[in-house]
N, C-alpha and C positions, 0 to 999 in steps of 0.2 A: 095589104092583104095579110101580112105576117102578124101585125098587131091584132087585126080582126080575128084571125085564127086563134091566137092566144086568148083573147077575150072570150071567144065562143067556147073554147076548151074549159076555161075556168067556170064560165056560166053553166055549162052542161056537166060540170063536176068530173070531166074526163081528166083534167089536170087539177090536182090539189097540191099546190106548192107546199113543200116542207118548210119548217121554221128557217133552216139555212137558206132556202130559196128566197124567203122574204127579205132577209138581211142583205143577201147579195144583190137582189133586185133593187133594193133601196140604195145601196152603194153605187150600183151602176147608174141608176136614175140621177143621183146627185152629181155624179161624174159627168154625165152627159149634159145636165143643166149647167154645169160649170164650163163646159166646152162651147155649147152653142146657145146663145141668148135669144131673146125675142127677135122677131123678124126685122123690126125697125133698127135695132141695135146692130144686127149682123149686116144688113144691107148698107149701113153707113161705113163699114170697115173696108179697108183696101182689100183687094182680092187675095193677096198673099196672106193676110190675117185670116180671112174667111177659110182659106184652104188649110191653114194651120189648125183652125178650130175643128174642121171636119176630120182631119187626120187624128187629132186628139180624141175625138169621138170614137174613131175606130180602135185607138189604143185602149180606151176605157172598156170597150166591148171585148176585146181580145184578152185583156187581163182578167175580166169577169169570167169569160168562157174557160180560161185555164183553171179556174177555181171551182168549177161545178161539173155536173153530169146530168143525165136524164133530160126531161123536157125543157128545163131552163137552158141547159147547154144547147139543145136543138134550136130553141128560140134565138139565143145569142148568135149561134152559127148563122142562122138565116138572116139575122140583122146585119152581120158582117158581110155576108154575100150580097145583100141588097145595097150596101154602100160601097161595094167593091170598085165601082168606076172611079171613086175618089182617088184610089191608089194610082191611077194612070194620069191624074191631072197635074198640071204645073201652072204656076202663076207668073212665071218669068218668060220673056221671049227666048227663043233658042239661040239667037245671034248666029254664030257659026258652029257647025258640028252637029252631031246627032242629039236626039232627045230621049233615047232609050224607050221609045214608044209612048211617051207621055204626049198629052194634048192640052190645049188651052180650052177650058170649059166656058160655056156661055153664062152670062149672069143668071139666066133662067135655070141652068143646071145647078149653080150654087144654091139658089132658092129652093129648088126641088129637094136637093140633098139635106139642106138645113131643115125643111119641113119634115122630112122623113126622120130626122134625129129627134125632132120635137114629138112626133107621133111615137117613136120608141120611148122617149121620156115618159109619156103618158101611160103607155102600156106597162112599162116597168113600175110606175107608181101604183097601177092597179094590182100587179103581181105582188108587190110588197105589202099591200093592205089586205089581201085575201086571207080569210081565216077558215 
């Protein structure tokens, strides 16, 4: 829904990204594409690597958020919030002791989160191209 809202705001000319927004959106898009690959590639990875890539996506979004304001910041903030469950995931068994509230995600949850990152990649690509 977040990507759809951004696309609609751009289409309706409610949001007219500034030149700096274009550049930052492009950087974030490239960073996300570097973190999460195509579905077949991601699903072939061990879960610990998939989680690593999703956490890297969150880092890309957080760094980008720290460098902007206005609608792009709001969009990035919403993207981070949408991916927030990833912060509670773990890929390793707990063995003995506490887990600090972390959970083992299902394969479907990995796929859903990775698909969300890909959708964000596409939305950021659109933001970077808008003139």
